[in-house]
C-alpha positions as CSV (number, residue, x, y, z in Angstrom):
1,X,122.8,60.2,74.2
2,X,119.7,59.0,72.2
3,X,120.0,55.4,70.7
4,X,119.0,55.7,66.4
5,X,116.8,53.7,65.6
6,X,118.1,51.7,62.9
7,X,115.3,49.0,62.3
8,X,113.8,49.2,58.7
9,X,111.2,47.1,56.9
10,X,113.6,44.7,56.2
11,X,114.1,43.5,59.9
12,X,110.8,42.3,60.5
13,X,109.5,38.7,59.5
14,X,108.0,38.4,56.6
15,X,103.8,36.9,56.8
16,X,100.9,36.6,55.1
17,X,100.3,40.3,54.5
18,X,103.6,40.5,53.0
19,X,102.8,38.3,50.0
20,X,99.3,40.1,48.6
21,X,97.4,38.4,45.9
22,X,97.4,39.5,42.3
23,X,94.9,42.1,40.6
24,X,92.3,43.8,42.2
25,X,90.7,42.7,45.7
26,X,88.4,44.5,47.6
27,X,85.7,46.4,47.1
28,X,86.6,47.3,43.5
29,X,84.6,45.8,40.6
30,X,84.7,45.9,36.8
31,X,82.8,47.3,34.4
32,X,79.1,46.0,33.8
33,X,77.4,45.6,30.6
34,X,75.1,48.2,29.5
35,X,72.1,46.7,28.9
36,X,72.6,45.7,33.2
37,X,73.3,49.5,33.3
38,X,70.1,50.4,31.7
39,X,67.7,48.0,32.3
40,X,66.8,49.7,35.5
41,X,65.9,53.2,34.2
42,X,64.0,50.9,31.3
43,X,62.0,49.7,34.1
44,X,61.0,52.9,35.9
45,X,60.3,54.9,32.2
46,X,57.6,51.7,31.5
47,X,55.9,51.7,35.1
48,X,55.6,55.9,34.5
49,X,53.9,55.3,31.4
50,X,51.7,52.7,32.5
51,X,50.7,54.7,35.5
52,X,49.9,57.7,33.2
53,X,47.9,55.5,31.0
54,X,45.8,54.2,33.7
55,X,45.5,57.4,35.5
56,X,44.3,59.6,32.2
57,X,41.9,56.7,31.5
58,X,40.1,56.7,35.0
59,X,39.9,60.9,34.7
60,X,38.9,60.9,30.8
61,X,35.7,57.9,31.0
62,X,37.5,55.8,28.7
63,X,37.3,52.8,31.0
64,X,33.6,53.3,31.8
65,X,32.8,53.8,28.2
66,X,34.8,50.4,27.6
67,X,32.4,48.7,30.1
68,X,29.0,50.0,28.7
69,X,30.2,48.9,25.1
70,X,30.8,45.0,26.5
71,X,27.8,45.3,28.3
72,X,25.7,46.2,24.9
73,X,28.1,43.7,23.3
74,X,26.5,41.0,26.1
75,X,22.9,42.6,25.4
76,X,23.2,42.3,21.8
77,X,24.3,38.7,22.0
78,X,21.8,37.5,24.3
79,X,18.9,39.3,22.3
80,X,19.9,37.7,18.9
81,X,20.0,34.1,20.6
82,X,16.5,34.6,21.9
83,X,15.2,35.6,18.3
84,X,17.3,32.8,17.0
85,X,15.6,30.2,19.3
86,X,11.7,32.2,18.7
87,X,12.4,31.9,15.0
88,X,13.1,27.7,15.3
89,X,10.4,27.3,17.4
90,X,8.0,29.2,15.1
91,X,9.3,27.0,12.3
92,X,9.3,23.9,13.9
93,X,5.3,24.6,14.4
94,X,4.9,25.8,10.8
95,X,6.4,22.4,10.0
96,X,4.3,20.4,12.2
97,X,1.3,22.3,11.1
98,X,2.0,21.5,7.5
99,X,2.8,18.4,7.8
100,X,-0.6,17.8,10.1
101,X,-2.4,19.4,6.9
102,X,-0.7,17.2,4.1
103,X,-1.3,13.6,5.9
104,X,-4.8,15.0,6.4
105,X,-5.1,15.7,2.8
106,X,-3.7,12.6,1.6
107,X,-6.1,10.6,3.6
108,X,-9.1,12.5,2.8
109,X,-7.6,11.8,-1.0
110,X,-6.9,7.7,-0.2
111,X,-10.3,7.6,1.4
112,X,-11.9,10.0,-1.9
113,X,-9.9,7.9,-4.1
114,X,-9.6,4.1,-2.4
115,X,-13.3,2.8,-2.7
116,X,-13.4,2.8,-6.2
117,X,-16.6,1.1,-7.5
118,X,-14.8,-2.0,-8.7
119,X,-11.2,-3.3,-7.7
120,X,-8.7,-4.1,-10.6
121,X,-9.7,-7.5,-10.3
122,X,-13.1,-7.4,-10.5
123,X,-13.4,-5.4,-13.6
124,X,-11.2,-7.9,-15.3
125,X,-13.6,-10.7,-14.1
126,X,-16.1,-8.7,-15.3
127,X,-14.9,-8.1,-18.5
128,X,-13.4,-12.0,-19.0
129,X,-15.2,-13.8,-22.2
130,X,-17.1,-16.4,-20.9
131,X,-14.6,-19.0,-22.3
132,X,-11.8,-17.9,-20.0
133,X,-14.3,-17.8,-17.0
134,X,-16.0,-21.4,-18.3
135,X,-14.1,-24.9,-18.4
136,X,-13.9,-27.1,-21.1
137,X,-16.0,-30.6,-21.3
138,X,-14.4,-32.9,-22.9
139,X,-17.1,-35.7,-22.0
140,X,-19.7,-33.2,-23.8
141,X,-21.6,-35.0,-26.3
142,X,-20.2,-33.5,-29.9
143,X,-21.8,-34.3,-33.3
144,X,-19.7,-33.4,-37.0
145,X,-21.9,-33.4,-39.4
146,X,-20.4,-33.9,-43.6
147,X,-21.7,-31.5,-45.4
148,X,-19.1,-31.4,-48.1
149,X,-20.6,-34.9,-49.6
150,X,-17.1,-36.4,-49.7
151,X,-17.4,-39.6,-47.9
152,X,-15.1,-39.7,-44.7
153,X,-14.4,-36.2,-43.8
154,X,-17.2,-36.0,-40.6
155,X,-15.2,-39.2,-39.9
156,X,-11.7,-37.7,-40.2
157,X,-12.5,-34.7,-38.1
158,X,-13.8,-36.6,-35.2
159,X,-10.8,-38.7,-34.8
160,X,-9.2,-35.5,-34.8
161,X,-11.2,-34.6,-32.0
162,X,-10.7,-37.8,-30.1
163,X,-6.7,-37.3,-30.4
164,X,-7.2,-34.1,-28.6
165,X,-9.1,-36.3,-25.7
166,X,-12.8,-35.3,-26.6
167,X,-14.5,-38.6,-25.2
168,X,-17.9,-38.0,-26.8
169,X,-17.8,-37.4,-30.4
170,X,-19.9,-39.0,-33.3
171,X,-19.6,-38.2,-36.9
172,X,-23.0,-38.0,-39.2
173,X,-24.6,-36.9,-42.0
174,X,-27.2,-33.9,-42.4
175,X,-31.0,-35.4,-42.7
176,X,-33.8,-33.8,-44.0
177,X,-34.3,-31.2,-41.3
178,X,-30.4,-29.7,-41.2
179,X,-30.1,-26.6,-42.4
180,X,-26.3,-26.5,-43.9
181,X,-24.7,-23.0,-43.6
182,X,-22.5,-21.3,-45.7
183,X,-19.6,-22.2,-43.8
184,X,-17.9,-24.3,-41.6
185,X,-19.3,-23.4,-38.2
186,X,-19.4,-24.9,-34.8
187,X,-22.7,-24.8,-33.1
188,X,-22.9,-24.7,-29.2
189,X,-26.3,-24.9,-27.6
190,X,-25.8,-23.1,-23.7
191,X,-23.5,-20.3,-22.6
192,X,-21.8,-23.2,-20.7
193,X,-20.7,-25.2,-23.5
194,X,-19.1,-22.1,-25.3
195,X,-16.0,-22.9,-23.6
196,X,-15.6,-26.3,-25.4
197,X,-17.3,-25.1,-28.4
198,X,-14.0,-22.4,-28.8
199,X,-11.9,-25.5,-28.3
200,X,-13.2,-27.7,-30.9
201,X,-13.4,-24.8,-33.3
202,X,-9.1,-24.2,-32.1
203,X,-8.5,-28.1,-32.6
204,X,-10.4,-28.2,-36.4
205,X,-9.3,-24.7,-37.3
206,X,-12.6,-23.1,-37.5
207,X,-13.0,-19.4,-37.1
208,X,-16.9,-19.1,-36.8
209,X,-18.7,-20.3,-33.4
210,X,-22.2,-19.3,-32.8
211,X,-24.9,-20.1,-30.3
212,X,-27.7,-22.3,-31.7
213,X,-31.2,-23.3,-30.0
214,X,-32.3,-25.5,-32.9
215,X,-29.0,-28.2,-32.3
216,X,-29.9,-31.5,-30.6
217,X,-26.2,-31.6,-28.9
218,X,-24.5,-29.5,-26.7
219,X,-21.6,-28.9,-29.7
220,X,-22.6,-29.3,-33.4
221,X,-19.8,-28.8,-36.2
222,X,-20.9,-28.7,-39.6
223,X,-18.2,-29.2,-42.1
224,X,-18.5,-27.2,-45.5
225,X,-16.5,-26.7,-48.4
């Protein structure tokens, strides 16, 4: 008679396989986010669109048109730069020529106007009065004639002149040959005596100064009423 097998699960000793870890194990994975699952499809879609655009550009000639347009822009820029350079060179040449012409004109004007017949100093010297160009001679012989008939008038003026530095002054009375003028006057003999005569007149307050060839001294003062 065959023996009945009475051994069961409880009859074996427990090992590591009898206590499995809690939760899913092995090849089991949880649910992934939506973006992770959709990303591969988006990448494929973008690649397909890019490929379609490239294909359309090549076969429609759009790429060639774009290349030609860029070439035209480059040529236009180069021509514009060359035109600007030429204009600048022309303006520089025109400016140089204009400056040269102005310099030549200014030089001619200076040459034409820079040689006057007389310089200002020469004109002033030519127009200066004799008394300004001459010097006062305080040692000149001066005679003061009393035509007033009042004793002492000639001596008074002689003293006044001596007080101003004139060293050779003589008072006198008119003689038979003296022609008395109508008013007080200072006579001078030569042009060289004009400055001295003018200084004598200024000292005595006399307004009239005249040249006379008949007097016997360089300066003669005739005092009248």
